[in-house]
C-alpha positions in Angstrom: 91.4 92.2 107.6 92.3 94.0 110.8 89.5 96.5 110.2 87.0 93.7 109.6 88.2 91.7 112.6 88.0 94.7 114.9 84.4 95.3 113.7 83.5 91.8 115.0 83.5 90.0 111.6 84.8 86.4 111.5 87.9 86.3 109.3 89.0 83.1 107.6 92.6 83.4 106.3 94.8 80.3 105.7 98.0 81.3 103.8 99.2 79.2 100.9 102.4 79.4 99.0 102.0 80.1 95.2 102.9 76.5 94.5 99.8 75.4 96.4 97.5 77.7 94.4 96.1 76.6 91.0 97.9 78.1 88.1 94.4 78.6 86.6 93.6 81.0 89.4 96.8 83.0 88.8 96.0 83.3 85.1 92.3 84.1 85.8 93.2 86.9 88.2 95.7 88.4 85.8 93.0 88.1 83.0 90.3 89.7 85.2 92.3 92.3 87.1 95.5 93.3 85.3 96.4 91.8 81.9 99.5 94.0 81.8 100.7 92.8 85.2 104.0 91.4 83.8 104.5 94.5 81.6 104.3 97.4 84.1 106.3 98.5 87.1 103.4 98.7 89.5 101.3 101.5 88.1 99.8 101.1 84.7 99.7 104.6 83.2 98.2 103.3 80.0 95.2 101.9 81.9 94.9 105.2 83.9 94.9 107.2 80.6 92.3 104.9 79.1 90.0 105.1 82.1 90.2 108.9 82.2 89.5 109.1 78.4 86.5 106.8 78.8 85.2 108.9 81.7 85.6 112.1 79.6 83.6 110.5 76.8 80.7 109.8 79.2 81.4 106.2 79.9 81.1 104.8 83.4 84.2 105.5 85.5 86.2 102.3 86.0 89.2 101.5 88.2 92.7 101.3 86.8 94.4 99.8 89.9 97.0 97.1 89.2 97.4 93.9 91.1 100.5 95.5 92.6 98.6 98.5 93.8 95.8 96.3 95.2 98.5 94.2 97.0 100.0 97.3 98.5 96.6 98.5 99.7 95.4 95.2 101.0 98.6 94.1 102.7 99.8 97.4 104.2 97.2 100.2 104.1 93.6 100.9 105.0 90.3 100.8 103.0 88.7 103.9 101.6 89.8 106.6 99.3 91.3 110.0 99.7 94.5 111.5 98.3 96.5 110.5 101.4 95.7 106.8 101.0 96.2 106.9 97.3 99.6 108.6 97.7 100.6 106.0 100.3 99.4 103.3 97.9 101.5 104.6 95.1 104.6 104.8 97.3 104.1 101.3 98.8 103.5 100.0 95.3 106.9 101.3 94.2 108.5 99.7 97.3 107.1 96.3 96.7 107.8 96.4 92.9 111.4 97.2 93.8 111.8 94.6 96.5 109.6 91.7 95.4 109.5 89.7 92.2 106.2 89.5 90.4 105.7 85.9 91.7 105.8 87.2 95.3 103.4 90.1 94.5 100.8 87.7 93.0 101.3 85.3 95.9 100.7 88.0 98.5 97.7 89.3 96.5 96.1 85.8 96.2 96.5 85.4 100.0 95.1 88.8 101.1 92.3 89.4 98.5 88.9 89.1 99.9 86.3 86.9 98.3 83.4 88.0 100.4 82.0 86.7 103.7 85.2 87.3 105.6 87.1 84.9 103.2 90.6 86.2 102.7 92.9 84.5 100.4 92.5 81.9 97.7 92.5 78.9 100.0 89.7 80.2 102.2 87.6 81.0 99.0 88.3 77.6 97.4 87.4 75.7 100.6 84.2 77.6 101.3 83.0 78.0 97.7 84.0 74.7 96.2 85.0 72.4 99.1 88.5 71.9 97.8 92.0 73.3 98.1 93.0 76.3 96.0 95.6 74.0 94.4 92.8 71.9 92.9 90.6 74.7 91.3 89.5 74.1 87.7 89.6 76.7 85.0 85.9 77.4 85.5 86.2 77.7 89.3 89.2 80.0 88.9 87.3 82.1 86.5 84.3 82.3 88.8 86.5 83.4 91.7 88.3 86.0 89.6 85.0 87.3 88.3 83.8 88.5 91.6 87.1 90.1 92.8 86.2 93.7 91.9 83.3 93.6 94.3 83.0 90.3 96.3 80.3 91.8 98.6 78.0 92.6 95.6 78.8 89.7 93.3 78.5 86.1 94.3 80.1 82.8 93.3 77.4 80.7 94.9 75.1 81.1 93.2 76.5 83.4 90.5 74.0 85.9 89.2 73.5 86.9 85.6 76.3 89.5 85.6 78.8 87.1 87.1 77.9 84.3 84.6 78.5 86.7 81.7 81.7 88.0 83.3 83.0 84.4 83.7 82.7 84.0 79.9 84.8 87.1 79.4 87.4 86.0 82.0 87.7 82.6 80.4 88.2 84.2 77.0 90.9 86.6 78.5 92.5 83.6 80.2 93.1 82.0 76.8 94.6 85.3 75.5 96.8 85.6 78.6 98.2 82.1 78.1 98.5 82.5 74.3 100.4 85.8 74.6 102.5 84.8 77.6 101.0 87.6 79.7 101.5 85.5 82.8 105.1 84.7 81.9 106.6 86.7 84.8 104.8 84.4 87.2 105.5 81.0 85.7 106.6 79.5 82.4 103.9 80.0 79.8 103.8 76.2 79.2 102.1 75.7 82.6 
């Protein structure tokens, strides 16, 4: 956010406690970004191994960053790659995983993630994209927002392109699996 603000961009960033963010968005983000969020300690070595194996087999290289890693990067570090930033990210991920419960990690993530157009956090995205509070997002709206998170500058919620519309279907399906299997249980009771 600081980098974007210093470059002259308008930043919209209202902070909301997790209780004021739709549980559908929590589940959608876990479904879209890190289904093993509750099972790992910040770095998902299984996802890293799978991504490397897929790359070795000629498939497109995909990211394996966890929600915890993205939170560490977005809240405390700078954009861009490089070994120094990745090392700092790994260290900061271990720090936050040690000091914060998973509920706090997802709360910070949902408040610092960018949804494009200088919209940082779930509340800013919900207000701008749907004209409502993040607390009132529906399943479909939550899936739409989660679907663009990997690249909010390329993929749009309003209007969603063909790729985003397909991805929403995938995210909705994964949301059902996350709820069914209690994969969001570290954030809230699976009956929510």
